[in-house]
C-alpha positions as a printed Julia matrix, in Angstrom:
227×3 Matrix{Float64}:
 13.9   -31.42  -10.66
 15.99  -32.94   -7.9
 19.63  -31.61   -7.48
 22.02  -33.33   -5.05
 25.54  -32.86   -3.79
 27.98  -35.73   -3.3
 31.21  -34.35   -2.05
 33.98  -32.26   -3.62
 32.36  -30.92   -6.85
 30.06  -33.88   -7.54
 26.48  -32.63   -8.4
 23.71  -35.06   -9.67
 20.68  -33.73  -11.36
 17.51  -35.77  -11.9
 15.07  -34.34  -14.46
 12.64  -35.47  -17.12
 13.29  -39.18  -16.19
 17.01  -38.67  -16.79
 19.96  -38.69  -14.34
 22.96  -36.31  -15.02
 26.11  -36.11  -13.07
 28.65  -33.35  -13.07
 32.41  -33.97  -12.33
 31.99  -37.51  -11.01
 35.11  -37.77   -8.74
 33.82  -40.64   -6.61
 36.53  -43.29   -6.26
 39.21  -41.87   -4.1
 36.9   -39.14   -2.83
 36.47  -39.89    0.93
 33.6   -37.31    1.1
 31.43  -38.87   -1.35
 28.51  -41.04   -0.4
 28.24  -42.69   -3.88
 29.6   -45.91   -5.22
 30.67  -45.6    -8.77
 29.95  -49.31   -9.57
 26.31  -48.86   -8.52
 25.57  -45.43  -10.12
 23.23  -45.21  -13.07
 23.45  -42.14  -15.25
 22.3   -40.99  -18.66
 24.83  -38.15  -19.25
 28.13  -36.92  -17.62
 28.95  -33.2   -17.74
 32.61  -32.23  -17.18
 33.94  -28.76  -16.3
 37.7   -29.56  -16.96
 40.27  -32.27  -17.23
 41.76  -32.48  -13.67
 41.58  -35.89  -12.18
 39.41  -34.71   -9.26
 36.75  -33.75  -11.63
 36.95  -36.39  -14.52
 37.18  -39.03  -11.76
 35.07  -42.1   -12.64
 33.86  -40.74  -15.98
 35.25  -43.41  -18.33
 33.94  -46.39  -16.3
 30.58  -44.68  -15.67
 30.09  -43.7   -19.41
 30.98  -47.17  -20.75
 28.86  -49.13  -18.26
 25.78  -46.9   -18.66
 26.3   -46.11  -22.34
 26.1   -42.45  -21.18
 27.14  -39.47  -23.36
 29.96  -37.33  -21.88
 29.62  -33.59  -22.52
 32.88  -31.87  -22.22
 35.11  -28.99  -23.64
 36.41  -30.06  -27.08
 39.89  -31.17  -26.23
 38.78  -33.11  -23.15
 35.97  -34.8   -25.15
 38.46  -35.81  -27.86
 40.87  -37.37  -25.35
 37.88  -39.38  -23.73
 36.6   -40.5   -27.12
 39.98  -42.1   -27.75
 39.28  -44.22  -24.68
 36.12  -45.58  -26.3
 33.63  -43.1   -24.59
 30.67  -41.67  -26.29
 31.15  -37.81  -26.23
 29.61  -34.58  -27.3
 32.24  -31.8   -27.55
 31.38  -28.26  -26.78
 33.19  -25.07  -25.78
 32.76  -21.87  -23.83
 29.9   -19.71  -25.03
 28.17  -22.61  -26.92
 24.91  -24.25  -25.96
 23.07  -27.4   -27.03
 19.67  -28.79  -26.44
 19.9   -32.41  -25.41
 16.89  -34.72  -24.45
 17.65  -34.24  -20.9
 18.03  -30.37  -20.89
 20.12  -27.59  -22.28
 23.89  -27.22  -21.5
 25.82  -24.14  -21.97
 29.59  -23.67  -21.08
 30.69  -20.52  -19.46
 34.26  -19.29  -18.86
 36.19  -20.23  -15.67
 39.64  -19.19  -14.7
 41.71  -22.28  -13.72
 43.87  -24.99  -15.42
 42.79  -28.08  -17.31
 45.07  -30.99  -17.85
 45.58  -34.74  -17.39
 48.74  -35.57  -15.35
 50.51  -38.86  -15.68
 52.64  -39.16  -12.63
 54.55  -42.3   -13.93
 55.7   -40.73  -17.19
 55.74  -37.25  -15.75
 53.75  -35.93  -18.66
 50.89  -33.31  -18.67
 48.37  -33.39  -21.39
 46.37  -30.19  -22.12
 42.58  -30.81  -22.03
 41.27  -27.44  -23.25
 39.87  -24.39  -21.48
 38.29  -24.95  -17.97
 34.6   -24.06  -17.92
 31.52  -23.65  -15.8
 28.15  -25.05  -16.84
 24.79  -23.62  -17.15
 22.15  -26.41  -17.17
 18.48  -25.79  -17.97
 15.42  -27.97  -17.72
 11.83  -27.77  -16.4
 12.18  -24.01  -16.3
 15.05  -24.2   -13.75
 18.69  -23.1   -14.25
 21.53  -24.83  -12.39
 24.9   -23.08  -12.58
 28.02  -25.11  -11.6
 31.01  -22.83  -11.78
 33.64  -25.5   -11.94
 37.04  -24.68  -10.45
 37.53  -21.0   -10.86
 38.66  -17.75   -9.4
 36.44  -14.75   -9.11
 35.83  -12.95  -12.36
 33.61   -9.88  -13.04
 31.69  -11.49  -16.0
 29.88  -13.43  -13.32
 27.73  -10.29  -13.11
 26.88  -10.84  -16.77
 26.02  -14.52  -16.2
 23.78  -13.43  -13.34
 22.1   -10.69  -15.3
 21.32  -12.87  -18.41
 20.26  -16.04  -16.47
 17.58  -16.49  -13.7
 19.62  -18.96  -11.8
 17.76  -21.23   -9.43
 20.78  -22.81   -7.71
 24.51  -22.02   -8.01
 27.26  -24.36   -6.94
 30.37  -22.28   -6.1
 33.89  -23.47   -5.12
 35.04  -22.0    -1.71
 38.21  -24.05   -0.97
 40.67  -21.17   -1.71
 44.24  -22.03   -2.66
 43.22  -23.57   -6.12
 39.78  -21.63   -6.52
 37.88  -18.9    -4.99
 37.93  -18.62   -1.25
 34.79  -17.8     0.93
 35.0   -13.98    0.56
 35.4   -14.13   -3.23
 32.63  -16.84   -3.54
 30.28  -14.58   -1.6
 30.87  -11.69   -3.96
 30.31  -14.2    -6.82
 27.01  -15.18   -5.18
 26.08  -11.5    -5.0
 26.74  -11.04   -8.76
 25.01  -14.24   -9.84
 21.94  -13.53   -7.86
 21.0   -17.16   -7.6
 18.16  -18.1    -5.33
 20.13  -20.85   -3.62
 23.98  -20.96   -3.33
 25.64  -24.22   -2.28
 29.39  -24.33   -1.43
 31.51  -26.97   -3.24
 35.16  -27.96   -3.57
 36.14  -27.76    0.05
 37.55  -30.11    2.76
 38.53  -32.9     0.38
 42.18  -32.16    0.77
 44.18  -30.28    3.44
 44.93  -27.13    1.24
 41.18  -26.53    0.68
 39.94  -26.91    4.25
 37.09  -24.56    4.87
 34.03  -24.04    7.14
 31.02  -24.02    4.73
 28.8   -22.6     7.5
 31.05  -19.53    7.81
 30.67  -19.06    4.07
 26.84  -19.27    4.23
 26.98  -16.63    6.97
 28.39  -14.19    4.43
 25.39  -14.58    2.21
 21.79  -12.96    2.57
 19.43  -14.95    4.83
 18.02  -18.08    3.13
 20.35  -18.0     0.2
 23.16  -20.11    1.33
 22.61  -23.88    1.77
 25.3   -26.38    3.11
 24.49  -29.74    1.69
 26.0   -32.84    3.28
 26.95  -35.52    0.74
 23.76  -37.13   -0.4
 21.49  -34.25    0.42
 19.4   -32.58   -2.15
 17.21  -29.59   -3.02
 14.02  -30.04   -4.86
 13.4   -27.31   -7.48
């Protein structure tokens, strides 16, 4: 399994001959190394409905005939746009041909905001994602604050790599993310959701310094870990 980071919260997983992308905010993301029009994916996993996570989902899904796996309300909204979806919710898991997906809780918001009409559309509960394939477990926390049930997630899952937001302001900051890493007990911890916008400016190396030796891994956009 190859797992790569592509700026903000974009994570790509290549496993069993399939390519899965999580929260594909590519267009408008100056930190991403990807080009949406060139990306080939089999599935898209979404943590919540904010624009900096849904990103290029509709275009990618239609062009690749890819399934979008998302919380129920967000999946419903996207299905109305002609996208093939599989709706799930927190606590539920499903075995796909590319791996097993389970949604975990996250503490954040989730909505689609239309600036022109000044309307906000609720898109369901925000979530984290546990992805399992080839005997490996990838945890993408989504956008979230620290919550004590991360201890439960860590105790019930042998997490290979965890992607944790460190940007502060909208999510956990470095100190809270370091405690989350301790609770999750992942073998590798990669910081995400930082430096894309001024309010979430952080030093990822400083975050890694808070973790045990050889646990933290700063990935530049396009860099990967082989599991």
